[in-house]
Every structure is written in structure tokens, then in C-alpha cells.
C-alpha positions as CSV (number, residue, x, y, z in Angstrom):
1,M,0.0,0.0,0.0
2,K,1.7,2.9,0.7
3,K,0.6,6.5,-0.5
4,I,-2.7,7.6,-1.8
5,Y,-3.3,10.9,-3.6
6,L,-6.7,12.4,-4.3
7,I,-6.2,15.1,-7.0
8,P,-9.1,17.1,-8.3
9,L,-7.9,18.2,-11.7
10,L,-10.5,20.8,-12.6
11,S,-10.4,21.9,-16.2
12,A,-12.0,25.3,-17.1
13,G,-12.9,23.8,-20.4
14,L,-15.1,21.2,-18.7
15,L,-16.8,23.5,-16.2
16,M,-19.6,24.6,-18.5
17,A,-19.9,21.2,-20.2
18,G,-23.3,20.1,-18.9
19,C,-22.6,18.2,-15.7
20,S,-25.2,17.0,-13.2
21,K,-25.8,19.8,-10.8
22,E,-26.5,20.3,-7.1
23,K,-27.7,23.8,-7.9
24,G,-26.3,24.5,-11.3
25,F,-24.7,27.3,-13.3
26,D,-27.9,29.0,-14.4
27,G,-28.2,31.8,-11.8
28,E,-29.7,29.7,-9.0
29,M,-26.9,30.4,-6.7
30,S,-27.4,33.1,-4.1
31,D,-25.0,36.0,-3.6
32,D,-23.3,34.3,-0.7
33,E,-22.6,31.0,-2.5
34,G,-20.1,29.6,-4.9
35,Q,-19.3,26.2,-6.4
36,V,-16.6,23.6,-6.7
37,L,-16.7,20.9,-9.4
38,K,-15.9,17.2,-9.0
39,T,-14.4,16.0,-12.3
40,A,-13.7,12.4,-13.1
41,L,-10.1,11.3,-13.5
42,D,-9.8,7.6,-14.4
43,M,-6.6,6.1,-12.8
44,S,-5.3,5.2,-16.2
45,T,-6.8,7.9,-18.5
46,T,-7.2,11.0,-16.3
47,S,-11.0,10.6,-16.1
48,D,-11.2,9.9,-12.4
49,Q,-10.4,12.1,-9.4
50,I,-8.3,9.5,-7.6
51,M,-4.8,8.7,-8.6
52,V,-3.0,6.0,-6.7
53,T,0.7,5.3,-6.2
54,R,2.0,2.4,-4.1
55,A,-1.6,1.8,-2.8
56,E,-2.2,-1.4,-0.9
57,S,-4.2,-3.9,-2.9
58,G,-7.8,-4.3,-1.9
59,V,-8.3,-0.6,-0.9
60,D,-11.7,0.5,-2.3
61,L,-11.0,4.1,-3.3
62,S,-14.7,4.9,-4.0
63,N,-15.3,4.7,-0.2
64,F,-13.2,7.7,0.7
65,K,-15.1,10.2,2.8
66,I,-14.7,13.7,1.5
67,N,-15.3,16.7,3.8
68,F,-15.4,20.4,3.0
69,I,-14.6,22.3,6.1
70,K,-14.9,26.1,6.4
71,K,-12.1,27.9,8.1
72,G,-12.7,28.5,11.8
73,E,-15.3,25.7,12.0
74,T,-14.9,22.2,13.3
75,V,-18.0,20.6,11.7
76,A,-17.9,20.0,7.9
77,A,-20.1,22.2,5.8
78,K,-20.6,19.3,3.3
79,S,-19.6,15.6,3.6
80,Y,-19.8,12.9,0.9
81,T,-18.7,9.4,0.2
82,Y,-16.6,9.9,-2.9
83,S,-18.6,7.5,-5.1
84,E,-21.8,9.4,-4.1
85,M,-20.4,12.9,-4.4
86,P,-22.3,15.1,-6.9
87,D,-20.5,16.5,-9.8
88,V,-21.1,20.1,-8.5
89,V,-20.9,21.1,-4.9
90,T,-22.4,24.4,-3.7
91,L,-20.8,26.0,-0.7
92,K,-21.2,29.3,1.2
93,V,-18.6,31.9,0.4
94,G,-15.5,31.5,2.5
95,T,-12.1,29.8,2.9
96,Y,-12.1,26.0,3.0
97,T,-10.0,22.9,3.2
98,A,-11.0,19.5,1.8
99,T,-10.2,16.4,3.8
100,A,-10.3,12.8,2.7
101,E,-10.2,9.7,4.9
102,L,-10.7,6.0,4.4
103,G,-11.3,3.4,7.2
104,Q,-11.8,3.8,10.9
105,D,-9.4,4.8,13.6
106,L,-10.1,1.8,15.9
107,N,-8.2,0.8,19.0
108,A,-7.1,-2.6,17.5
109,E,-8.5,-4.4,14.4
110,W,-7.3,-6.8,11.8
111,E,-6.5,-5.5,8.3
112,N,-7.9,-2.0,9.0
113,P,-5.6,0.7,7.6
114,Y,-6.8,4.2,8.3
115,F,-5.8,6.9,5.8
116,K,-6.3,10.6,6.2
117,G,-5.2,13.8,4.4
118,Q,-6.0,17.4,3.9
119,S,-5.7,19.9,1.0
120,E,-4.3,23.4,1.2
121,E,-6.9,26.2,1.7
122,F,-9.0,27.4,-1.2
123,D,-11.6,30.1,-1.6
124,I,-15.2,29.9,-2.5
125,E,-16.4,33.2,-4.1
126,A,-19.9,34.3,-4.9
127,Y,-21.1,33.1,-8.3
128,Q,-17.7,31.6,-9.0
129,I,-16.6,28.0,-9.8
130,T,-13.4,26.9,-8.1
131,S,-11.2,25.3,-10.8
132,F,-8.4,23.8,-8.7
133,I,-7.9,22.2,-5.3
134,S,-4.4,21.2,-4.2
135,P,-3.5,17.5,-4.0
136,I,-4.6,15.7,-0.9
137,E,-1.9,13.3,0.3
138,C,-3.5,10.6,2.4
139,A,-1.1,9.0,4.8
140,L,-1.5,5.9,7.1
141,M,-2.6,7.3,10.4
142,N,-2.6,4.2,12.6
143,I,0.1,1.6,13.5
144,K,0.6,-1.6,11.6
145,A,2.1,-4.7,13.2
146,T,2.9,-8.2,12.0
147,I,4.4,-11.3,13.8
148,A,6.7,-14.0,12.6
149,F,8.0,-17.1,14.3
150,D,11.4,-18.5,13.2
151,E,11.4,-22.2,12.3
152,T,13.2,-23.4,15.4
153,L,10.7,-21.8,17.7
154,L,7.8,-22.9,15.5
155,A,8.9,-26.5,15.9
156,A,9.3,-26.3,19.6
157,M,6.2,-24.4,20.7
158,S,2.7,-25.7,21.3
159,P,0.0,-25.2,18.6
160,D,-2.0,-22.9,20.9
161,S,0.9,-20.5,21.4
162,Y,0.3,-16.9,20.5
163,V,1.7,-13.4,20.8
164,E,-0.5,-10.6,22.2
165,V,0.3,-7.2,20.8
166,K,-1.0,-4.0,22.5
167,V,-0.4,-0.3,22.1
168,G,-0.7,1.7,25.3
169,D,-3.6,0.7,27.5
170,N,-6.0,-0.1,24.6
171,P,-7.1,-3.7,24.0
172,G,-4.8,-5.8,21.8
173,L,-4.8,-8.6,19.2
174,N,-3.6,-12.2,19.6
175,F,-1.4,-13.4,16.8
176,T,-1.5,-17.2,16.5
177,T,0.6,-19.3,14.0
178,A,-2.2,-18.8,11.5
179,E,-1.9,-15.0,11.5
180,A,1.9,-15.2,11.6
181,T,2.1,-17.7,8.7
182,S,-0.4,-15.7,6.5
183,G,1.3,-12.4,7.3
184,K,-2.0,-11.0,8.6
185,A,-1.6,-7.4,9.9
186,G,-3.0,-5.8,12.9
187,Y,-3.7,-2.1,13.0
188,F,-3.6,-0.1,16.2
189,K,-4.7,3.4,17.2
190,H,-1.9,5.8,17.9
191,T,-2.2,7.1,21.4
192,N,-0.2,9.4,23.8
193,E,1.1,6.2,25.4
194,N,3.7,5.4,22.7
195,T,4.7,1.9,23.8
196,L,4.1,-1.3,21.9
197,V,4.1,-4.5,24.1
198,A,4.3,-8.0,22.5
199,T,3.8,-10.9,25.0
200,F,4.5,-14.5,24.0
201,H,2.1,-17.0,25.6
202,G,2.7,-20.8,25.1
203,T,4.4,-24.0,25.9
204,V,8.0,-24.4,24.5
205,N,9.7,-27.8,24.8
206,G,7.3,-28.6,27.7
207,S,7.8,-25.4,29.6
208,E,5.1,-22.9,30.0
209,I,6.3,-19.5,28.9
210,V,4.8,-16.0,29.3
211,E,7.4,-13.4,28.2
212,S,7.0,-9.8,27.1
213,K,9.0,-7.3,25.1
214,S,8.3,-3.7,24.6
215,Y,9.2,-1.0,22.1
216,E,9.2,2.7,23.0
217,G,8.7,5.7,20.8
218,I,6.3,4.1,18.3
219,D,4.6,6.3,15.7
220,K,1.7,6.3,13.3
221,G,2.3,5.4,9.7
222,R,4.9,2.8,10.6
223,W,4.9,-1.0,10.2
224,Y,6.4,-3.0,13.1
225,K,7.6,-6.4,11.9
226,L,8.2,-8.5,15.1
227,T,10.1,-11.7,14.8
228,F,10.2,-14.3,17.7
229,K,12.8,-17.0,17.9
230,L,14.1,-19.6,20.4
231,H,17.4,-18.3,21.9
232,Q,20.5,-20.4,21.4
233,N,23.1,-20.7,24.0
234,S,26.8,-20.5,23.3
235,G,26.9,-24.3,22.7
236,G,24.4,-24.0,19.9
237,D,21.7,-25.9,21.7
238,P,18.4,-24.2,20.8
239,T,16.9,-24.8,24.3
240,G,17.5,-21.7,26.2
241,G,20.1,-19.5,28.0
242,A,23.3,-20.4,29.7
243,S,21.5,-21.6,32.9
244,G,19.3,-24.0,30.9
245,E,16.1,-21.9,31.1
246,I,13.9,-21.7,28.0
247,V,14.3,-18.2,26.5
248,V,12.2,-16.8,23.7
249,D,13.8,-13.7,22.1
250,A,12.5,-11.1,19.6
251,S,13.7,-8.4,17.2
252,V,11.9,-5.8,15.2
253,T,12.1,-4.2,11.8
254,I,10.4,-0.9,11.3
255,E,9.2,0.5,8.0
256,D,7.8,4.0,7.5
257,V,4.8,3.1,5.4
258,N,4.1,6.6,4.2
259,A,7.7,7.2,3.2
260,D,8.3,3.7,2.0
261,I,11.6,3.4,3.8
262,T,13.1,1.0,6.4
263,L,14.0,2.9,9.6
264,E,15.6,0.1,11.7
265,D,16.5,-3.5,11.0
266,D,16.6,-6.3,13.6
267,E,16.9,-4.1,16.6
268,P,16.2,-6.2,19.7
269,L,13.1,-5.1,21.6
270,D,13.7,-3.4,24.9
271,D,13.4,-5.5,28.1
272,S,10.3,-4.7,30.0
273,D,9.4,-5.3,33.6
274,R,7.1,-8.1,32.6
275,P,7.7,-11.5,34.2
276,N,9.9,-14.4,33.0
277,W,12.0,-12.4,30.4
278,G,15.7,-13.2,30.3
279,G,18.5,-14.8,28.3
280,G,20.7,-11.8,27.5
281,E,21.6,-10.5,24.0
282,D,21.1,-12.6,20.9
283,P,24.4,-12.4,19.0
284,E,22.7,-13.3,15.8
285,P,19.3,-11.5,15.5
286,P,16.9,-13.3,13.2
287,T,16.4,-12.2,9.6
288,P,12.8,-11.0,9.0
289,G,10.9,-13.6,7.1
290,A,9.2,-11.3,4.6
291,A,9.4,-12.3,1.0
292,P,11.0,-9.9,-1.4
293,E,8.8,-7.0,-2.7
294,I,8.4,-5.3,-6.1
295,I,7.0,-1.8,-5.4
296,P,5.8,0.9,-7.8
297,V,7.6,4.2,-7.3
298,A,6.5,6.6,-10.0
299,G,4.1,6.4,-13.0
300,G,0.7,5.8,-11.6
301,F,0.6,2.1,-12.6
302,E,-0.4,-1.0,-10.6
303,F,1.2,-4.4,-11.2
304,G,-1.1,-7.0,-12.7
305,T,-3.4,-4.3,-14.2
306,A,-3.1,-3.0,-17.7
307,W,-1.9,0.6,-17.7
308,N,-3.2,2.8,-20.5
309,V,0.1,4.7,-21.2
310,P,-0.3,8.4,-21.9
311,V,2.0,8.4,-24.9
312,D,1.8,12.1,-25.5
313,S,3.1,12.9,-22.1
314,E,6.4,14.9,-22.0
315,N,7.3,13.6,-18.5
316,L,6.3,9.9,-18.9
317,Q,7.7,7.9,-15.9
318,C,7.8,4.2,-15.1
319,K,9.9,3.5,-12.0
320,F,9.7,0.7,-9.5
321,K,12.1,-1.1,-7.1
322,V,12.8,-4.6,-5.8
323,V,13.4,-4.8,-2.0
324,S,14.9,-7.9,-0.3
325,H,14.6,-8.3,3.5
326,A,16.8,-11.4,3.6
327,E,20.4,-11.9,4.5
328,G,22.4,-12.1,1.3
329,G,19.9,-9.9,-0.7
330,V,18.6,-10.7,-4.1
331,Q,19.6,-14.1,-5.5
332,E,17.5,-14.3,-8.7
333,L,16.0,-11.4,-10.7
334,T,14.6,-12.0,-14.2
335,C,12.2,-10.3,-16.6
336,E,10.4,-12.0,-19.4
337,I,9.1,-9.8,-22.2
338,V,5.8,-10.9,-23.7
339,S,4.6,-8.8,-26.7
340,N,3.5,-9.2,-30.3
341,M,5.8,-6.4,-31.4
342,L,8.6,-6.8,-28.9
343,N,9.0,-10.4,-30.0
344,A,12.2,-12.5,-30.3
345,S,12.8,-11.2,-33.9
346,E,12.3,-7.5,-33.1
347,L,14.3,-7.6,-29.9
348,G,17.0,-9.8,-31.5
349,Q,17.8,-7.0,-34.0
350,A,18.6,-4.8,-31.0
351,G,20.8,-7.5,-29.4
352,L,18.2,-8.4,-26.7
353,P,16.7,-11.7,-25.7
354,T,13.1,-11.9,-24.6
355,F,14.2,-13.4,-21.2
356,L,16.4,-11.1,-19.3
357,D,18.6,-12.4,-16.5
358,L,19.7,-9.5,-14.3
359,V,21.9,-11.5,-11.9
360,N,24.0,-13.8,-14.1
361,A,26.0,-12.0,-16.9
362,P,25.7,-13.4,-20.4
363,S,28.6,-15.6,-21.5
364,A,30.9,-14.5,-24.4
365,D,29.5,-17.4,-26.5
366,S,25.9,-16.7,-25.9
367,A,23.5,-15.4,-28.6
368,F,23.4,-12.0,-27.0
369,P,26.8,-11.5,-25.2
370,N,26.3,-7.7,-24.8
371,Y,22.7,-7.3,-23.8
372,W,23.6,-6.2,-20.3
373,I,25.2,-3.0,-21.8
374,A,22.0,-2.4,-23.8
375,L,19.9,-2.8,-20.6
376,S,21.9,-0.6,-18.2
377,G,24.1,1.5,-20.6
378,D,27.8,2.0,-20.5
379,G,27.9,5.1,-18.3
380,T,28.0,7.6,-21.3
381,A,25.4,10.1,-22.5
382,E,25.4,8.3,-25.8
383,N,24.3,5.0,-24.3
384,P,22.2,5.6,-21.2
385,G,20.6,2.1,-21.5
386,L,17.0,1.1,-21.2
387,G,16.6,1.5,-17.4
388,F,17.2,-2.1,-16.4
389,P,19.7,-2.7,-13.6
390,T,22.2,-5.5,-14.0
391,N,24.7,-7.4,-11.8
392,V,22.3,-7.1,-8.9
393,K,23.1,-10.3,-6.9
394,G,23.3,-9.6,-3.2
395,Q,21.7,-6.2,-3.4
396,S,18.9,-5.4,-0.9
397,E,17.3,-2.7,-3.1
398,V,17.3,-2.6,-6.9
399,N,15.9,0.4,-8.8
400,F,14.3,0.3,-12.2
401,D,13.7,3.4,-14.3
402,M,12.1,2.4,-17.6
403,S,10.9,5.9,-18.5
404,N,13.1,6.2,-21.7
405,F,12.2,2.7,-22.8
406,M,8.5,3.6,-22.3
407,T,8.8,6.4,-24.8
408,L,10.4,4.1,-27.4
409,M,7.5,1.6,-27.1
410,G,5.1,4.4,-28.1
411,L,6.2,3.7,-31.7
412,W,3.6,0.9,-31.7
413,P,0.2,2.4,-30.8
414,G,-2.5,0.0,-29.8
415,E,-0.1,-2.7,-28.7
416,Q,0.2,-4.3,-25.3
417,H,3.5,-5.3,-23.7
418,T,3.9,-7.4,-20.6
419,F,7.1,-7.5,-18.5
420,K,6.9,-10.6,-16.2
421,L,9.2,-9.9,-13.2
422,H,10.5,-12.6,-10.9
423,V,12.7,-12.1,-7.8
424,K,14.0,-14.6,-5.3
425,D,16.0,-14.4,-2.0
426,A,16.6,-16.5,1.1
427,N,13.1,-15.7,2.4
428,G,11.1,-16.6,-0.7
429,E,10.1,-15.2,-4.1
430,S,7.7,-12.8,-5.7
431,N,6.3,-12.4,-9.2
432,K,4.7,-9.3,-10.7
433,D,3.4,-8.4,-14.2
434,L,3.9,-4.9,-15.5
435,I,1.3,-4.6,-18.3
436,L,1.6,-1.6,-20.7
437,Q,-1.2,-0.7,-23.0
438,Y,-0.4,1.8,-25.8
């Protein structure tokens, strides 16, 4: 998921073009009223008001609640669900902001992201139609948490074991092996009490364990990935600490969801004053178990959905990145090109295969020994490449910028091109399709 933008692009040429009306443009407004128009910007063709970048899958954008709030007032002058908002909204003269929110800010709930944002101020003038509202950047306003159990602990603990996660004094959520295995996320309300407490409950190797860890200074818009493991003593026996007691340990990876960056990796959670916590430091914190990700960065596209490419755009962008959370980074990264026009014959003339291996360099006796240079360039202005990175084995973040390549593909209007991306690391693998429709 990560950022959602609601951008009313209001064209003066459309203002008088016969929209459905709340009051209309025919003199029915009073001398203390003005209007603002909702125009449609489709996500792929600029005909729907919502543009999404890095949005989490499954978010129903039509359910955004839109509020028009007059300056100096706390209650909205007009409120609508976006899908039911009229094309023309009539408001009293004054200075306003528009807010947008999705979801509910609940104490603790499964899969319940809460987004909220606000525009800059704009004026409603008598008998005038407002033609622009600044972008509303909707950020995640609650706290996201997931739990993972490492394989050693998973094999040693009882099936009814779970981790309770709480933020402040609010009720928490219980993560069982089912939630951990599926990667199910809990969302928690941000409070003045900025402490997250994760308590392990269960039986480990026959011993009943109730152990807690806490993390201070938590903040909204961040994803706390908590990994629990069975602590190993210096002899390598995964049974407990030096004195033989069973010790469950934990670490956390924090990602700023709104900024799409990792803040901290594998920092051990602070000891709390909860009972039965011990074992000392873990010299080898566990690697988070998340599979590698392929994340849109710029261009307004979504993987798996055909993107109607605006070929006449002067600033066409297509950027995404591959992120590996595993030790050792990326081990496999490939791209298969599936297209009627960018076929083996057409690509072959440019010295490119249809299957691109970005980890293993082509051998000197291969059919396309120099295709890595065509993909990533040679560092000169004459050959900037096509925006594909190469020699990426071991990297934790790999950036693609296919913007120049996108412009070249505009030579074939009406064609569709699919780039089938595959990445694998020590934690697993991911596959995404970038589908470009010209």
C-alpha cells in the first residue's frame, strides 16, 4: 500500500460542459454561494479524481469520505462518500480545506488501515466556480504490526501458542501461528502512550512461557515487523540460555509506510518489567521472514493491471524497485518480455533476448553477449541504457527506471507489452506483471 493521492484536476474547459448539478450554473446560486466541481479522472486515462501510487491492494477508493470544512469551523459544511459525491458542490462563500479519509481509527483491528489527508486552503467566491484544489496526500494514520516465528521456535512451541500485541492501555490482538504464517496485519490506534508491548504465551519444549518485550517511541504510519525465535546458548543448543532456562527472544524491523523506507533492521526489543523475560543478548538477531517485494515508485501504474500509457506525455515515468529483506539480498532477478511487437525477432535485432537475467551475466559465446550493456548502458550520455539494472546479486534494493524505454515503445500504438518480473531471495520469491497498453 503505501501512499494515496486524491487530486481534483478541474479543467476550465469542462466547467460549463453540462454536468449533473447540485444547484447549477444558471443563476440559481445566491449572492453568498459559490461552487466547486468534481471532475472524473480515471486512474489510467485522467478521467477519475483519484490517482493511486503504491496503494495497498484491496483498498476501495470509492469509499473515501470527502469533507469540505470552512475555516474557523470544526464541523464539515458538506460531507460525501466519494462514489456518491455530486459533480457540482455548492458552498457558502469563505475559505475551505478539503479532507479525505478511508477506514476507521479503531483501537485494534485486523486488516484495518486508516488513511487521512487534507488539502491546502482554497476560496469559494460568490457566483464563481473553483477550478483547482491542491492535492490531498492521504497517509496511514494508525500503526501496523505483523508477527513472525522462526522455524526453530515454531517446531518447539505448542500449537496454541500466540503473541498478544498491545499499544498503550488499549485492547490488543492475539497473533497465532495462523496469523503469523499468512502475514495477517493488525492495525492499532496511535495514542499518547507510545509503547508497543508484545507478549508471548505458550508452551515451549514442555515449559510454559509468558514473556514480554516492549518497544518505545512508536509512531503512526509505521509498520512494526516483530520476529520471535528460540534463543540459542553458546553451545548452539536451541533450548535456552546459559543456565538452561527456556528463552524466547525477539527483534523488530520498522518500516515507514508513508515514506516507503526502512528505519531500523533487527533491533532487539527493549526488556520490560514483565515476568519471565531473560536470556541476554542474541548475538545473531533473526532475519525477518518477509518475501522480497516489487514496489511501484512513479508512474501511476499498478502491477497486474493494464496501464493505458499516456504516450503524448512529456514527462512519462515508469519507476519501481525490488526490495529484499533477507540476508544475502537478491539471488534471482529476471524479466520476461511478452509482446506481439517486442518479440524475439524485433528484440533480437537490438541485441536483446526476450528473457532477461539481471543476476548472471551473459557468457561470451551466448547469442546476446552484450545485452547487459543495452539494458543498463555504459555510463556515457550516448548510451544511457533502457533503465534495467544488471549485476544485482546480493543487493537489498534494486531500482528500475524504464521511462526512456516507455517512450520508445510508443512507436507501436494499440499494442500491449507485458514484463513478467521474478525475484527470489533466502526468504522466498515474488512475481509481478507490468502490463503496458499503448
